ROTITI-13318 format. One line per 3 residues: for each residue z negated, y, x of N, C-alpha, C, CB. Coordinates in steps of 0.05 Angstrom, whole numbers. Glycine has a CB too. Layout:
ROTITI-13318
Z,Y,X,Z,Y,X,Z,Y,X,Z,Y,X  ...
END
This chain:
ROTITI-13318
28,997,1298,23,983,1324,49,983,1340,12,954,1319  46,989,1366,70,989,1383,68,968,1404,74,1017,1397  91,960,1416,92,940,1436,102,951,1462,111,917,1427
96,938,1486,106,947,1513,90,968,1526,135,957,1511  65,973,1518,47,992,1531,46,1019,1516,57,997,1559  31,1038,1528,27,1063,1514,52,1080,1514,4,1079,1526
55,1096,1494,78,1114,1490,71,1141,1503,85,1117,1460  84,1147,1525,78,1172,1538,92,1195,1524,85,1170,1567  80,1219,1525,94,1243,1514,116,1250,1533,75,1267,1510
139,1259,1523,162,1264,1539,175,1290,1529,182,1241,1538  182,1306,1549,196,1330,1542,225,1325,1536,194,1351,1565  238,1342,1521,266,1338,1514,283,1339,1538,275,1358,1494
303,1323,1541,321,1323,1563,342,1344,1559,334,1295,1567  348,1359,1581,367,1380,1579,395,1369,1580,363,1401,1601  414,1383,1567,442,1374,1567,455,1382,1593,457,1385,1543
472,1365,1605,486,1371,1629,510,1390,1623,497,1345,1643  519,1405,1644,541,1422,1640,567,1406,1644,540,1446,1660  589,1420,1643,615,1406,1644,620,1394,1672,637,1426,1637
607,1404,1693,611,1393,1720,597,1367,1725,603,1412,1740  579,1361,1707,565,1336,1710,538,1339,1722,580,1316,1725  530,1362,1731,504,1367,1744,484,1376,1722,506,1389,1766
460,1372,1729,438,1380,1710,427,1407,1718,416,1359,1710  421,1423,1700,409,1449,1706,379,1447,1710,415,1468,1684  368,1423,1706,339,1420,1710,335,1390,1715,322,1429,1685
313,1384,1727,307,1356,1734,290,1344,1711,292,1354,1761  289,1318,1712,274,1303,1692,247,1295,1704,289,1277,1682  226,1298,1690,200,1292,1702,197,1263,1710,177,1299,1683
180,1258,1730,176,1231,1740,165,1212,1719,158,1231,1764  148,1223,1703,135,1206,1682,155,1195,1663,114,1223,1666  177,1210,1658,197,1199,1639,211,1176,1651,217,1221,1632
215,1175,1677,227,1152,1690,209,1128,1688,234,1158,1719  184,1134,1693,165,1111,1692,166,1098,1664,136,1120,1699  165,1115,1644,165,1105,1616,190,1090,1610,162,1128,1596
214,1100,1618,239,1086,1613,239,1060,1627,263,1104,1621  227,1059,1651,227,1034,1666,210,1013,1653,217,1039,1694  186,1022,1641,169,1003,1627,183,993,1601,142,1017,1619
197,1011,1587,211,1003,1562,233,983,1568,223,1028,1547  247,987,1591,269,969,1597,259,941,1605,287,980,1620  233,939,1615,223,914,1622,208,900,1600,204,917,1645
203,912,1576,189,898,1553,208,877,1541,179,919,1532  197,853,1531,214,832,1519,226,840,1492,198,807,1515  248,827,1485,261,831,1459,248,813,1438,292,826,1460
227,825,1425,211,808,1407,227,798,1382,187,824,1397  245,813,1373,262,803,1350,279,779,1358,280,826,1339  290,780,1382,305,757,1391,288,733,1395,320,763,1417
264,738,1406,246,715,1410,238,703,1383,220,723,1425  233,719,1363,226,708,1336,249,692,1324,219,731,1316  274,702,1328,297,686,1317,299,659,1331,323,703,1320
295,660,1357,297,634,1372,275,615,1363,296,639,1402  251,625,1359,230,607,1349,236,595,1322,203,622,1348  247,611,1304,254,601,1277,276,580,1279,263,624,1259
295,584,1297,317,564,1301,306,538,1311,338,575,1320  287,540,1330,275,515,1340,259,500,1318,257,520,1364  246,515,1301,231,503,1278,250,489,1259,215,525,1263
273,501,1253,292,489,1235,304,464,1247,315,508,1228  309,465,1273,320,440,1286,300,417,1284,327,445,1315  274,423,1289,254,401,1287,252,390,1258,226,412,1296
254,408,1239,252,399,1211,276,381,1204,251,423,1192  300,389,1212,323,372,1206,322,345,1221,349,386,1213  311,345,1245,308,320,1260,288,302,1246,298,325,1289
266,313,1236,246,297,1221,258,285,1196,221,314,1215  273,302,1180,285,293,1155,305,271,1161,298,316,1140  322,275,1181,342,254,1187,330,229,1196,360,264,1209
308,231,1212,295,207,1221,282,192,1198,274,213,1241  271,206,1178,259,193,1155,279,178,1138,244,212,1137  303,191,1135,324,178,1119,333,152,1133,348,196,1114
336,154,1159,345,130,1174,324,108,1172,351,137,1203  299,116,1173,277,95,1171,277,82,1143,250,107,1176  281,98,1123,282,87,1095,305,69,1092,284,110,1074
329,76,1102,352,58,1099,347,32,1114,377,72,1110  334,34,1137,329,10,1153,310,-8,1138,317,17,1181  289,3,1126,270,-14,1110,284,-27,1087,247,4,1100
301,-12,1072,316,-23,1049,333,-46,1058,333,-2,1035  346,-43,1081,364,-64,1091,347,-89,1098,379,-54,1116  324,-85,1110,307,-108,1117,298,-122,1091,283,-99,1133
289,-107,1071,280,-120,1046,303,-135,1032,269,-98,1027  326,-123,1030,349,-136,1018,356,-162,1033,374,-118,1016  355,-160,1060,361,-184,1075,341,-206,1071,362,-178,1106
315,-198,1068,294,-218,1063,297,-230,1037,267,-206,1065  305,-215,1015,308,-227,988,331,-246,988,314,-205,968  353,-240,1001,377,-257,1001,372,-283,1017,401,-242,1011
358,-280,1040,355,-303,1058,331,-320,1052,352,-293,1086  313,-311,1033,289,-326,1027,296,-349,1008,267,-309,1015  287,-373,1013,292,-397,997,268,-405,982,302,-419,1014
269,-427,966,247,-437,950,225,-446,969,256,-460,932  232,-458,991,211,-468,1009,203,-448,1029,220,-492,1022  217,-425,1031,210,-404,1050,219,-410,1078,181,-400,1051
237,-429,1082,247,-436,1109,274,-424,1113,248,-466,1113  283,-422,1138,309,-411,1144,331,-429,1134,311,-405,1174  353,-417,1126,376,-433,1117,374,-441,1088,379,-457,1134
352,-436,1074,349,-444,1046,354,-421,1027,321,-455,1042  363,-398,1037,368,-376,1019,392,-379,1002,370,-350,1034  394,-364,980,416,-366,962,438,-345,970,407,-361,933
462,-353,965,485,-335,969,485,-314,947,512,-350,971  502,-294,950,504,-273,930,513,-285,903,522,-251,938  531,-305,904,541,-317,879,519,-333,864,565,-334,884
498,-341,880,477,-358,868,453,-342,858,468,-378,888  454,-315,862,432,-299,852,431,-299,822,436,-270,862  407,-296,810,404,-297,781,420,-275,768,375,-295,773
432,-282,746,447,-262,730,428,-248,711,469,-276,714  438,-227,698,421,-211,681,404,-226,660,437,-190,667  416,-245,645,400,-260,625,379,-276,637,418,-277,609
381,-284,665,361,-301,677,337,-285,687,373,-316,699  340,-259,691,319,-243,703,296,-240,683,329,-216,711  271,-240,693,248,-236,675,250,-210,661,222,-238,690
243,-209,635,242,-185,620,268,-177,608,232,-163,636  290,-190,616,316,-184,604,320,-197,577,339,-192,623  332,-184,559,337,-195,533,360,-215,534,344,-174,512
357,-237,518,378,-257,517,402,-247,500,367,-283,507  420,-265,496,443,-258,479,435,-252,451,463,-281,479  449,-234,438,444,-227,411,448,-251,393,462,-203,403
431,-254,372,434,-277,354,460,-275,339,411,-278,334  472,-298,335,497,-299,320,493,-309,292,518,-317,335  509,-300,274,506,-308,246,532,-321,238,500,-284,229
528,-341,221,552,-356,211,568,-338,192,543,-381,197  594,-340,195,611,-325,176,615,-339,150,638,-320,189  605,-364,148,608,-379,123,587,-370,104,606,-410,129
595,-362,80,576,-353,59,560,-377,49,592,-340,36  534,-372,43,517,-394,33,527,-402,5,488,-385,31  522,-426,-3,531,-436,-29,517,-420,-51,526,-466,-33
530,-415,-73,518,-401,-95,495,-417,-108,539,-394,-116  475,-404,-120,453,-420,-133,464,-437,-156,431,-401,-143  450,-458,-162,459,-475,-184,462,-460,-210,441,-499,-187
481,-467,-226,485,-456,-252,467,-471,-272,515,-457,-261  448,-457,-285,430,-471,-303,444,-486,-326,411,-451,-315  466,-476,-335,480,-490,-357,490,-517,-349,502,-472,-368
497,-520,-323,507,-546,-314,486,-568,-318,514,-544,-284  461,-561,-317,440,-581,-319,435,-589,-349,414,-570,-307  443,-573,-367,440,-580,-395,466,-587,-409,426,-558,-410
487,-590,-393,514,-596,-404,522,-625,-398,534,-578,-393  506,-639,-381,514,-666,-373,488,-682,-370,531,-667,-347  487,-706,-384,463,-722,-384,456,-732,-355,466,-745,-403
475,-733,-337,470,-742,-310,453,-722,-294,496,-748,-296  455,-697,-301,439,-676,-288,414,-669,-304,456,-652,-283  416,-671,-330,394,-663,-348,373,-685,-349,405,-656,-376
355,-686,-330,336,-709,-328,307,-701,-333,339,-722,-300  302,-676,-339,274,-667,-345,264,-680,-370,272,-636,-347  237,-684,-372,226,-697,-396,234,-681,-421,195,-698,-394
239,-696,-443,247,-683,-468,232,-696,-491,278,-686,-472  219,-680,-508,204,-690,-531,200,-667,-550,177,-702,-522  187,-673,-573,181,-651,-592,162,-631,-581,169,-664,-618
144,-640,-563,125,-622,-551,137,-604,-531,103,-637,-539  157,-614,-516,170,-596,-496,189,-576,-509,186,-613,-476  201,-583,-531,218,-565,-545,203,-546,-563,239,-580,-562
182,-556,-576,167,-540,-596,137,-542,-589,172,-550,-625  128,-528,-568,100,-530,-559,81,-514,-577,97,-521,-531  56,-520,-576,36,-505,-591,35,-510,-620,40,-476,-586
17,-496,-634,14,-499,-663,26,-476,-679,-15,-502,-669  33,-455,-665,45,-432,-679,68,-422,-663,24,-409,-683  85,-406,-676,108,-395,-663,109,-365,-671,135,-410,-671
111,-347,-652,112,-318,-657,139,-308,-649,89,-304,-642  152,-294,-667,177,-281,-662,174,-252,-671,202,-295,-676  171,-233,-653,166,-206,-660,139,-203,-673,188,-195,-678
138,-193,-697,113,-190,-712,110,-213,-733,112,-164,-727  127,-233,-731,126,-255,-750,114,-280,-737,155,-262,-761  95,-292,-751,81,-316,-740,86,-339,-759,50,-311,-737
95,-361,-748,102,-385,-763,82,-408,-755,132,-394,-758  74,-423,-775,57,-446,-770,73,-471,-767,36,-449,-793  67,-486,-746,82,-511,-742,70,-533,-759,82,-519,-712
88,-548,-773,80,-571,-789,86,-597,-775,94,-570,-816  99,-616,-789,105,-642,-778,127,-641,-757,112,-661,-799  127,-660,-739,149,-664,-719,158,-693,-720,140,-655,-690
182,-698,-711,192,-726,-711,214,-729,-690,203,-733,-740  217,-753,-679,238,-759,-660,249,-786,-667,227,-758,-630  276,-789,-667,288,-814,-673,314,-818,-657,294,-816,-703
320,-843,-650,344,-849,-637,366,-857,-657,340,-872,-616  358,-861,-682,377,-866,-703,386,-839,-715,366,-885,-725  405,-827,-703,412,-799,-709,419,-795,-738,435,-790,-691
434,-814,-750,443,-810,-778,420,-809,-797,462,-832,-786  397,-822,-791,374,-822,-809,361,-795,-812,352,-843,-800  367,-776,-794,355,-750,-796,374,-729,-808,345,-740,-768
395,-739,-822,416,-721,-832,421,-726,-862,442,-725,-817  437,-708,-873,448,-710,-900,478,-706,-899,434,-689,-919  492,-718,-918,521,-713,-920,536,-724,-896,526,-684,-923
556,-708,-888,575,-717,-866,564,-713,-838,600,-702,-868  540,-701,-836,530,-696,-809,523,-722,-795,505,-678,-811  514,-742,-809,506,-767,-796,530,-780,-782,495,-786,-817
553,-781,-795,576,-793,-782,586,-776,-759,599,-795,-803  583,-750,-760,592,-733,-738,574,-737,-713,591,-704,-746  548,-742,-719,530,-746,-696,535,-773,-683,500,-744,-706
536,-794,-699,539,-820,-686,567,-823,-674,535,-843,-707  587,-811,-686,614,-814,-676,618,-800,-649,634,-802,-697  601,-782,-642,603,-768,-616,581,-776,-596,602,-738,-620
569,-798,-602,550,-809,-582,523,-796,-582,562,-807,-555  513,-788,-606,486,-776,-607,465,-795,-596,479,-768,-637  449,-785,-579,428,-801,-566,401,-801,-582,423,-791,-537
394,-779,-592,369,-775,-607,369,-749,-623,345,-776,-589  351,-748,-643,347,-724,-658,317,-718,-659,359,-726,-687  310,-694,-652,283,-685,-652,280,-662,-673,274,-674,-623
260,-665,-691,257,-645,-712,229,-634,-712,264,-657,-739  226,-610,-724,200,-597,-728,203,-578,-752,190,-582,-702  182,-576,-768,182,-558,-790,162,-535,-787,177,-573,-816
169,-511,-794,152,-488,-793,152,-474,-820,161,-468,-770  129,-461,-827,127,-448,-852,116,-420,-849,109,-464,-871  123,-402,-868,113,-375,-869,119,-363,-897,125,-357,-846
99,-353,-910,101,-339,-936,117,-355,-956,115,-312,-931  111,-381,-958,124,-398,-979,152,-408,-972,126,-383,-1004  162,-401,-948,188,-411,-939,184,-432,-917,205,-387,-928
199,-454,-919,198,-475,-899,224,-477,-885,190,-502,-911  223,-483,-859,248,-487,-843,244,-512,-826,253,-461,-824  263,-530,-828,264,-553,-810,286,-548,-789,270,-580,-825
278,-549,-764,297,-546,-742,301,-573,-729,287,-526,-721  327,-582,-727,333,-608,-715,351,-605,-691,346,-626,-736  345,-619,-669,361,-617,-645,372,-644,-639,343,-607,-620
399,-646,-639,413,-671,-633,423,-670,-604,437,-675,-653  419,-691,-589,425,-692,-560,449,-710,-556,401,-703,-544  469,-700,-540,494,-714,-535,498,-718,-505,518,-699,-547
517,-736,-497,522,-740,-468,533,-716,-455,540,-763,-464  551,-701,-468,564,-678,-456,565,-654,-475,593,-685,-448  572,-632,-464,575,-607,-480,598,-610,-501,580,-584,-462
620,-622,-492,643,-625,-511,636,-641,-535,667,-638,-496  619,-662,-532,612,-679,-554,594,-663,-574,596,-704,-544  576,-647,-564,559,-632,-582,576,-611,-598,537,-617,-565
595,-598,-585,611,-579,-599,628,-592,-621,630,-564,-579  639,-615,-615,655,-629,-635,638,-637,-660,667,-654,-623  613,-646,-655,596,-654,-677,590,-631,-696,571,-666,-666
586,-608,-685,580,-584,-702,604,-577,-718,571,-560,-684  628,-577,-706,652,-568,-720,660,-588,-743,675,-565,-701  655,-614,-739,664,-633,-759,643,-643,-778,676,-656,-744
625,-626,-785,603,-635,-803,595,-612,-822,578,-644,-787  580,-620,-843,570,-601,-862,544,-589,-852,566,-614,-889  534,-598,-829,511,-587,-815,485,-591,-831,515,-557,-810
484,-611,-847,460,-614,-864,439,-632,-850,467,-627,-891  419,-619,-836,398,-634,-825,378,-640,-848,385,-618,-801  366,-663,-848,347,-670,-869,321,-655,-866,342,-701,-870
311,-642,-888,285,-628,-886,263,-648,-880,278,-614,-912  243,-640,-864,221,-657,-855,195,-646,-868,218,-658,-824  182,-662,-884,158,-653,-897,135,-671,-887,160,-655,-928
110,-664,-896,86,-679,-887,68,-660,-871,94,-703,-871  44,-670,-865,24,-654,-850,19,-628,-864,33,-650,-821  14,-629,-891,9,-605,-906,33,-590,-915,-8,-587,-890
56,-599,-909,81,-585,-919,93,-603,-941,101,-581,-895  96,-591,-965,108,-606,-987,138,-608,-984,101,-593,-1012  150,-625,-1001,179,-628,-1000,194,-602,-1008,188,-651,-1019
217,-598,-996,234,-575,-1003,263,-583,-999,226,-551,-984  281,-568,-1011,310,-573,-1010,316,-602,-1021,320,-570,-981  302,-610,-1041,308,-636,-1053,309,-633,-1084,287,-657,-1045
327,-648,-1095,328,-648,-1125,341,-624,-1138,301,-650,-1136  358,-610,-1124,374,-590,-1138,373,-562,-1128,367,-590,-1164  350,-550,-1116,350,-522,-1107,370,-518,-1085,322,-514,-1099
381,-494,-1084,400,-487,-1063,384,-480,-1037,419,-463,-1071  393,-492,-1015,380,-485,-989,402,-475,-970,366,-511,-977  393,-465,-948,412,-455,-928,412,-474,-904,403,-426,-919
436,-482,-896,440,-500,-873,458,-487,-853,452,-528,-883  449,-486,-829,464,-473,-807,463,-490,-782,452,-444,-800  485,-490,-766,486,-506,-742,500,-492,-719,499,-533,-747
493,-499,-695,506,-487,-672,500,-507,-648,495,-458,-665  511,-500,-624,507,-517,-601,506,-500,-576,527,-538,-599  493,-511,-555,492,-499,-529,488,-522,-509,469,-478,-526
506,-524,-489,505,-546,-471,510,-572,-486,478,-547,-456  494,-593,-480,498,-618,-494,479,-621,-518,493,-641,-475  468,-598,-527,449,-598,-549,462,-584,-574,423,-584,-542
461,-597,-597,468,-584,-622,443,-580,-639,489,-602,-639  440,-557,-650,415,-551,-666,422,-541,-693,397,-531,-651  406,-551,-713,412,-545,-742,386,-537,-755,424,-571,-756
389,-520,-776,366,-512,-792,371,-517,-822,361,-482,-788  350,-524,-836,349,-526,-865,327,-508,-875,345,-556,-874  334,-488,-891,315,-469,-900,313,-468,-931,322,-441,-889
289,-470,-941,285,-469,-970,257,-460,-978,291,-496,-983  254,-454,-1003,228,-447,-1014,211,-472,-1020,231,-429,-1039  185,-470,-1014,168,-492,-1020,163,-496,-1051,141,-488,-1006
167,-475,-1066,163,-477,-1095,189,-486,-1110,154,-450,-1106  209,-494,-1094,234,-503,-1108,253,-482,-1115,227,-518,-1132  248,-457,-1108,266,-435,-1114,291,-437,-1097,252,-408,-1110
314,-430,-1108,338,-431,-1092,341,-406,-1075,363,-434,-1111  354,-411,-1052,360,-389,-1034,386,-376,-1043,362,-399,-1004  385,-350,-1046,408,-336,-1055,422,-321,-1032,401,-316,-1077
446,-313,-1036,461,-299,-1015,448,-272,-1009,491,-294,-1024  444,-267,-983,431,-242,-975,401,-243,-979,443,-219,-990  389,-266,-983,360,-268,-986,346,-266,-959,353,-296,-1000
338,-242,-953,327,-237,-927,301,-252,-922,322,-207,-924  285,-256,-942,261,-271,-938,266,-299,-929,244,-271,-963  287,-312,-939,293,-339,-931,311,-340,-906,307,-353,-954
328,-320,-902,346,-321,-879,331,-315,-852,369,-300,-882  312,-297,-853,298,-290,-828,284,-313,-815,277,-269,-834  269,-330,-829,256,-353,-816,277,-372,-803,239,-369,-837
299,-378,-817,319,-396,-805,332,-384,-780,341,-401,-826  337,-357,-780,348,-344,-757,328,-344,-733,356,-315,-763  302,-340,-740,282,-340,-719,280,-367,-705,255,-331,-730
279,-388,-721,277,-415,-710,301,-423,-694,272,-436,-732  325,-415,-703,349,-421,-688,348,-406,-661,374,-413,-704  340,-381,-661,338,-365,-636,318,-376,-617,331,-336,-643
295,-385,-627,275,-396,-610,285,-422,-597,249,-401,-625  298,-439,-612,308,-464,-601,329,-459,-580,319,-481,-624  347,-440,-585,367,-433,-565,353,-425,-538,385,-411,-575
333,-408,-540,318,-399,-516,305,-423,-501,297,-378,-523  295,-442,-516,282,-465,-504,302,-482,-489,269,-481,-525  326,-485,-499,347,-500,-486,356,-486,-460,371,-505,-505
359,-459,-462,367,-444,-439,345,-446,-417,372,-414,-446  320,-443,-425,298,-445,-406,297,-472,-393,271,-440,-420  304,-493,-408,305,-520,-396,325,-521,-373,312,-541,-417
349,-509,-377,368,-509,-355,359,-492,-331,394,-498,-366  346,-469,-337,338,-452,-314,316,-466,-298,327,-425,-325  298,-480,-311,276,-493,-296,287,-515,-278,256,-506,-316
307,-530,-287,319,-551,-271,335,-540,-248,336,-569,-289  349,-517,-253,365,-505,-232,346,-494,-210,382,-482,-243  324,-482,-217,305,-472,-197,293,-495,-181,282,-456,-211
288,-516,-194,276,-539,-179,297,-551,-160,267,-562,-199  322,-551,-168,343,-561,-150,347,-543,-126,370,-564,-165  345,-517,-131,350,-497,-108,327,-499,-89,352,-468,-119
303,-506,-98,280,-507,-80,279,-532,-63,254,-506,-97  295,-552,-69,296,-577,-54,312,-573,-28,307,-600,-71
END
């Protein structure tokens, strides 16, 4: 497609000679065509001008929008600062009175603080069984030796008679009585267990303090008196050799007397007689330890 009218056919223009004259004339139609071409508009320039005007309008629109946005933001900020609780003029807050970050809705408060002081350690169970002022839980033959049987491993012992006395010396033989009373013994609790013809009496003496119990064990022959009855015949009386052992934990001293029900003497290394005495001593120790743990747990829960 062409612009500025029809394109007329034109003969080639002859070259002039050196004198400046033409050897031939140019047809009239060629002048007419040149005149029409010289009068046609410059369409490329017009297109550039139109594009420039479009760009100027676009920049004016963008600049005006930015100015309008800034003006709206300024109006909103002014309204927030100048608005008061009652909505009247002069009641607005100053910049220093605006809410701080912790006061704004949805903002998290200060992080929780933790004390640098370590919590107190839990109570020591042994403290409760080492002093009569703390050791206040009920104490009896049933609490120390519950049930009718005692199982240690694969060995089962039958419980026989039990006894409790505040006359500590009456539950002893030999020098043990004087050692108990001399150190403030409060009471003696005994129980007898049997298995395969062997009888064991376990006796627990209670003292005011741990030191008193330790002294009583060291300064005695440790002879707790055997306890018979309730189907258990006498043993360790009238001459047979028996085994007597004693120890202490906290304010409790515990002793065992082990012998044969048929009057046979216990010999050195007699495993059949030694095992029952060791089992009863171990069980009693565990009961005393458990007593301290139960009282410590109760104190920690308060």
